[in-house]
C-alpha positions as CSV (number, residue, x, y, z in Angstrom):
1,M,41.7,111.8,103.1
2,S,42.1,108.3,104.6
3,L,43.4,105.3,102.6
4,S,40.0,103.5,102.8
5,A,38.3,106.6,101.5
6,S,40.7,107.0,98.6
7,V,40.4,103.3,97.7
8,S,36.6,103.6,97.4
9,L,37.1,106.3,94.8
10,V,38.8,103.8,92.5
11,P,36.4,102.3,89.9
12,A,35.8,98.6,90.4
13,W,37.2,97.7,87.0
14,C,40.4,99.6,87.8
15,A,40.8,97.9,91.2
16,E,40.3,94.5,89.5
17,A,42.8,95.4,86.7
18,G,45.3,96.4,89.4
19,Q,44.8,93.1,91.3
20,L,45.0,91.1,88.1
21,A,48.3,92.8,87.1
22,A,49.6,92.1,90.7
23,A,48.6,88.4,90.5
24,L,50.1,87.9,87.0
25,S,53.3,89.5,88.2
26,A,53.3,87.4,91.4
27,G,52.7,84.2,89.4
28,C,55.5,85.0,87.0
29,I,58.1,86.1,89.5
30,G,57.0,83.5,92.0
31,T,57.5,80.7,89.5
32,M,60.9,82.1,88.6
33,F,61.9,82.1,92.3
34,L,60.4,78.7,92.9
35,V,62.3,77.0,90.0
36,A,65.5,78.7,91.0
37,G,65.2,78.0,94.7
38,V,64.3,74.3,94.3
39,A,67.1,73.9,91.7
40,K,69.5,75.4,94.2
41,L,68.3,73.1,97.0
42,R,68.6,70.0,94.7
43,D,71.9,70.9,93.2
44,H,73.5,72.6,96.2
45,D,77.1,71.8,95.3
46,T,76.8,73.4,91.8
47,F,75.2,76.5,93.2
48,L,77.8,76.7,96.0
49,G,80.6,76.6,93.3
50,T,78.9,79.4,91.3
51,L,78.4,81.5,94.4
52,A,82.0,81.1,95.5
53,S,83.2,82.0,91.9
54,Y,81.7,85.5,92.4
55,R,84.3,86.2,95.1
56,L,82.1,88.6,97.1
57,L,81.9,86.9,100.5
58,P,84.4,85.6,103.0
59,D,85.3,81.9,102.3
60,W,83.7,80.7,105.6
61,S,80.2,82.1,104.7
62,Y,79.5,80.5,101.3
63,E,78.0,77.2,102.6
64,S,75.4,79.0,104.8
65,A,74.8,81.7,102.2
66,A,74.0,79.1,99.5
67,W,71.5,77.4,101.7
68,A,70.0,80.7,102.9
69,L,69.5,82.0,99.3
70,A,67.9,78.7,98.2
71,I,65.5,78.7,101.1
72,A,64.8,82.4,100.8
73,E,63.9,82.1,97.1
74,T,61.6,79.2,97.8
75,G,59.9,81.1,100.6
76,V,59.5,84.3,98.5
77,A,57.8,82.2,95.8
78,L,55.3,80.8,98.4
79,L,54.6,84.3,99.7
80,L,53.9,85.6,96.2
81,F,51.6,82.7,95.3
82,S,49.6,83.0,98.5
83,G,48.4,86.5,97.9
84,F,48.3,87.2,101.6
85,G,52.0,87.5,101.7
86,A,52.4,89.1,98.3
87,L,53.4,92.5,99.6
88,V,56.2,91.1,101.7
89,G,57.1,88.6,98.9
90,G,57.2,91.3,96.3
91,L,59.5,93.5,98.4
92,A,61.7,90.5,99.2
93,A,61.9,89.4,95.6
94,A,62.8,92.9,94.4
95,T,65.5,93.2,97.1
96,L,67.0,89.8,96.2
97,L,67.0,90.7,92.5
98,V,68.7,94.0,93.2
99,V,71.4,92.2,95.2
100,F,71.8,89.7,92.4
101,A,72.1,92.5,89.9
102,L,74.7,94.3,92.0
103,A,76.7,91.0,92.4
104,M,76.7,90.4,88.7
105,G,77.5,94.1,87.9
106,V,80.6,94.0,90.2
107,N,81.9,91.0,88.4
108,V,81.2,92.5,84.9
109,L,83.1,95.6,86.0
110,R,86.0,93.3,87.1
111,G,85.9,91.8,83.6
112,R,84.8,88.4,84.9
113,T,82.1,87.8,82.2
114,D,82.9,84.1,81.9
115,L,80.9,83.4,85.1
116,S,77.5,81.8,85.0
117,C,74.7,83.9,86.2
118,G,73.8,81.0,88.5
119,C,70.1,81.6,88.2
120,T,69.1,77.9,87.9
121,P,71.7,75.3,88.7
122,G,71.6,72.3,86.5
123,V,70.4,74.3,83.5
124,V,72.8,76.0,81.1
125,S,72.9,79.6,82.4
126,E,73.8,82.7,80.6
127,K,77.3,84.2,81.1
128,L,77.5,87.6,82.9
129,S,76.9,90.7,80.8
130,W,75.3,94.1,81.2
131,A,72.3,92.8,79.4
132,V,71.8,90.1,82.1
133,V,72.3,92.8,84.8
134,L,69.7,95.0,83.2
135,R,67.2,92.2,82.8
136,T,67.6,91.3,86.5
137,V,66.9,95.0,87.4
138,A,63.8,94.9,85.2
139,C,62.7,91.7,87.0
140,A,63.0,93.7,90.3
141,G,60.6,96.2,88.9
142,V,58.1,93.5,87.9
143,A,58.5,92.0,91.4
144,L,57.1,95.3,92.9
145,V,53.9,95.2,90.8
146,P,52.1,93.0,93.4
147,C,52.8,95.7,96.0
148,V,51.3,98.5,93.9
149,G,48.5,96.4,92.4
150,L,47.2,95.2,95.8
151,A,47.3,98.7,97.2
152,A,45.4,100.0,94.2
153,G,43.0,97.1,94.3
154,G,42.0,97.8,97.9
155,G,42.4,94.2,99.0
156,L,42.6,90.6,98.0
157,A,39.9,88.8,95.9
158,L,41.0,85.2,96.1
159,P,39.3,83.9,92.9
160,L,40.8,86.7,90.8
161,W,44.2,86.2,92.5
162,G,44.2,82.5,91.8
163,Q,43.4,83.0,88.1
164,G,46.0,85.7,87.8
165,V,48.7,83.7,89.5
166,A,47.9,80.7,87.2
167,G,48.2,83.0,84.2
168,G,51.6,84.3,85.5
169,V,52.9,80.8,85.9
170,C,51.8,80.1,82.3
171,L,53.5,83.3,81.1
172,Y,56.8,82.3,82.8
173,L,56.6,78.7,81.4
174,L,55.9,80.1,77.9
175,W,58.9,82.5,78.1
176,Q,61.1,79.6,79.2
177,A,59.9,77.4,76.3
178,I,60.7,80.2,73.8
179,Q,64.2,80.4,75.2
180,V,64.9,76.7,74.6
181,L,63.1,76.0,71.3
182,P,65.3,75.6,68.3
183,P,64.9,77.8,65.3
184,V,62.3,76.7,62.8
185,Q,63.1,75.9,59.2
186,V,60.3,77.1,57.0
187,P,60.0,75.2,53.7
188,G,60.7,77.3,50.7
189,S,62.6,80.0,52.6
190,A,66.0,79.2,51.1
191,G,67.5,78.1,54.4
192,Q,66.4,81.2,56.4
193,E,65.8,80.5,60.0
194,H,62.8,81.9,61.8
195,S,62.5,81.8,65.6
196,A,59.5,80.0,67.0
């Protein structure tokens, strides 16, 4: 059975759901990469220091590696947002995230957990831990959703893609806001804190 024949057997609602999941994922992961890439371009020296602190590359390569990673992350975001490059963008994002997880994992194994994850220079980053490594691997899985969703959806419907990407951007921004909001004091709760 050919691919086009198998795609036509997929119900329309299922194809749309697959494409919407792909677009939401592309928007969320794309925003994460865009924020990280632009921050690394703007605060190159801080990122260069973080990259060098991992001690995984020869000394002469850190400058070019820092620029290459920042440009690659920004490019991956644009591919994911476009829809037309989402397959390549998803694969590239997943690959980068696995490389980042491996780099962090090596340093956790070395006992060097005082290092910053280096995700977004200029923002207080988390210190290395197995939880951060596992979260990065989970993000790699999410980055592959556009590849699967577009294949199941049988093509790209631009209006649906645009709506899904916008929703994914909002999900990422909401997650970031939850990370930085202070605990809420509820009146009458005897000083108990509740997270927002």
